[in-house]
N, C-alpha and C positions, 0 to 999 in steps of 0.2 A: 505494500500500500504506499504510496505517495506519501512524504510526512510533508505539510506545509506550511512554514513559522513566519508568523508574523509578528512586527514589532507591536506594542501595544500602546495605548496613548499616554500610558504613564513614563515611559521611556523617550516618545517622541514629542511629549507635549504638544501633540497636533491633531487636527480628525482624522482618524485612519480609516478610508473605507476598504469595502471588502475589495481584493486584487484577486484579479483571475488570470491563469496560464496566458489568454489572449494579452492583457493589458502587459504581461510581463514580456511578452513577445514583441510586441509594438516597441518596447521600451528599448529593446536590444537592438532594434532595427533603428530606431531614431541615434543612437546612439554610435551610430556610423561602424558596426559591427559588422562582418558579413555573413549575416544570415544565410543558412543555406537549408534545403527542406530534409537535413539529417537532424539539423539543431532542432527543428520544429518538432520532429519525430520524437527525438531523445525529450524536449520539454515537456511533450504532453503524453509520451506512452513510458521514458522511461520510470525506473523506481528508486526509492530511496534517494530523493530529491527534496532540496530545501530552498526555496523562496522566500526572502529576505527582501520585503520593499521598503522603503521610505518617500511619506508622503508630505505635502505640505498644503494646504488650504484644499484638499479634496486631490490633487493632484501627483502623480506617481511621478518624482521626477529623478529617482535613483534605485538601485537594487544590486542583490546578491544573489546570484544563481551559483549554490553548489549542492554538492553529492556526499551521502554518506561512504566512508571504506570504510574497512576492515573488519576487528570481529571475527575471523577464520580461525577455525581450530589449528593444533599445532602440527598437524599431520599431513593437511592442505598448502598450509605456508612453508612445509620441509620439499615439498614436493613442486612447489612454485620455485622456489630457491634452487633446488637442483636443476630445473630447467625442465622438467617432467610436465608441467600444466601451465596454463595461463585460461585462467578462469576469464568469464566476463565480467568486467568492473575494476573498480581497486584499484585506476591507473597508476597514482603515486605510491599506494602501499607495495604492491607488486613490482614497480620499477625500482623501490629502494630493497624491497625483501634481494632481488634477482641481481642487478647490474649493480646496486650500493652493497652488497654482501652485507643486508641487515635481515636475516630471515625472521626475525621477530615484529618486523611491523607493518605484515598483512594480521596481526593477531592483537593488534592495537586499534584501538577505537578510534578513527580519524573524520575531518570533513574535510574535500576538498573544495575550495573555492575556483568555479570553473568559469566565469564572467563575473564581471563588476559594470556596472553601465549608469552613466548620467545623461540626461537628459544635455541636448546640447549648448542651451541657453543657460546653466547649471555647472556647465565646466569651471575646472579653475577654480574653484570658488571652495577648496578644500572640505567638500562634503565626500568624495571619495575615499578619506582617510577618516572621517567621523563616522562614516557606514560602517568601514572595515573594524573601527572600534567599539561602536557598539553593537555589532555582529560576535566579536570574540567574546564581547557582557554577555552578552546572551546565552552563548553555546555556553560557556563557563558555568551556568546556572544548571544547565541541563543534569538531569540525576539519574536518568535511566537511557541509556547506557550513560555513563561519566563518557567525556570525550576529550581523549589523552591528546591529540592536538591537531591543527589546525593545517592544512595544505594549502600550496599552488604551484602550480607549473605555468611558465608563457616563457614566449621566445625572449631568450636574454640581450638587455640593451644595459647601458650604466646605469639610464635614468629609471628603469622598471626596477633592475635591483634594487637600485637606491632609495627608491618610492616603498617599497618592501621592507625593506631594511629598517627606515623609518617608521614603520606598522610594528615592528618589534619582530619579524620575522627570520631566521637565522638560513642561509645556504648551506644547502649539503648534495648536492649534487649540480651534474651541467651533463648533460647528454653528449654522446661521443660522434651523433650525426648530425647536420640541418636539419629544421623543420622543411619541409618543401615548399609550404605556402608563405611561412614567414621569410627564408633564408638566413634565419637566428637557429644556433642553438638553444633549446629548451632548459632551463634552470627551476632548480625544485627549490622551496622554499618551506619551513616549518616553523609554527609557533605552538609552543610546550602549554599547555592547563593543565595538567596532573601534576604529580611526583613522578610516575613512569612517564608521562610523556616527557618530562623534563630531565627525566636521566635518558632516554631513548631521543632526543633532538641531540643534546652535549654527545652524544657517541657518535652519533648520524655528522655532527660537524666535525668532531674532532680524524673521524676516518678520512673525512673528504677533503681535510684540511693536508691531513697525512697523505693521502694520492696524489694531491694536485699537480706534485713537482713531477709526477712521473706519470702523466695523462697528457699524452701530444698535442690535443685541439684544447688545453688548458694552462699549461704550465707557467707560471710565475717567476718572470725573469728574475725577480728578487731572493726566490726561494732555492737555496743550494740542494740538487738532488741527494747528493750522498748523506745529507742528514737524515735521509727518508726512505734508506737500501734495508735495512736491517727488517727480516724476518719478523712477525708478531704470530700470537696463536692465533688471530685473524685469517691473517694471511695461509697459514697451513689448513685452516680450515677449508678458505676457498682454495686450496690447492686440491686438498682431498674431492670436493666436491668438481673440480674441473678433471682431473685423474678419473675418476670413480663411476662419476653422474654424467650431466648432460651441460654444465655450464658451459657458456661460451669462450675464447678467446678472447673477444671483447670484453665480458664481464670480468672477468679475471685478471685482466691485463696488466693492473699494478703488480699483484701477488706475484705472475710471472715474470715481469720483471725484477724482482725481487730475488727471484728465484738464479734467474739468470746472471745476475752479477753476482751471487753467492756461489754458483757451479759456472763459472765460463768455460770451463775445458768442456763439460758434458752437454754445453747448450751454445758450443759454439758455432752452431749455422742461424740462431737466433739473433748475431752481431748484427745483422742489416735490418733486421726490425725493431730492434730495441735500441738500437744505436744511429741509423741514420733513418730510420721511423719509413722503411720500406714496405710496400705492400705484401701481404699474403700469397703466396705461392698459388699458380694457377690449380695446381692439382692438392685444393686446400682441404678436401675431407681426405685422402690419403694422407697428408701433411699432420693433419690435425689428432691420426688417430696415432702415430707415431709419436708424437709429444705425446699423446697421454700417456704413451707406453714409457714414456722416458721419466714424466714425473712422477710416476706410480712408483718405478725402482729408487726413484730419491728419496718418496714417502717411505718406503719399506726400508732402503737403508737407517733413514733415521728414528724408525718404530723400533728397530734392533737394537 
């Protein structure tokens, strides 16, 4: 059943009329979003949605379209982490689990902000920040279930990243591939609400910061890569998933790069990929199977 969340008069100090999904879709279109038939179908037929409107004098001037994510059991979460399943929905939670090497992400309860819309005549007045602040306040009061964190994913620009940082969100992922629609990498940012959420966001942020210097698409020139080359327990867990499950080379890239630097002779064939950022060979499947076998041998040696 769709969940419709409306701010009440006490929070808004304004008259709040009943808002329909049609009203919300018109707002999205008016706010210069590239609305598509897919958006319309998702808005009217999708499950686990939250529509959070802001009205003044009976006029809908802004709103947030958000989606409930998470609350999955451990078995399903582990299958996602291993690369065996990709259930529908849970966009950010699944990505953090698989690409971010954070298997607990889908088990926590979260809400992903999908869209923020402000009527053109009311833009550039700080309404968007106030709307997000009110949204966070309202969600933090929710009891069943407690929401551990709020997430957002967007085409990364300096201005947008700064905007979300000003709203209190932490950067925890930048996707390795650019969005076809925007031409930008996608950034994922989180706002913790519960104690579990705070611990998770801190872990995700620290893990991202540690991997950042090793990922070719987001390397920070001010970071020294050698500082982040030591393997830790999260890397070994990631390597196990690559060697014995279906975690991809891309998902395990940072851990595999650390393994290469620790065992350069065993992985000499990887020099071009990890030092010169060369693409994977044409016989990718055969090459990956061979590489998984090499990683298995290293894991067995360390277990022994």
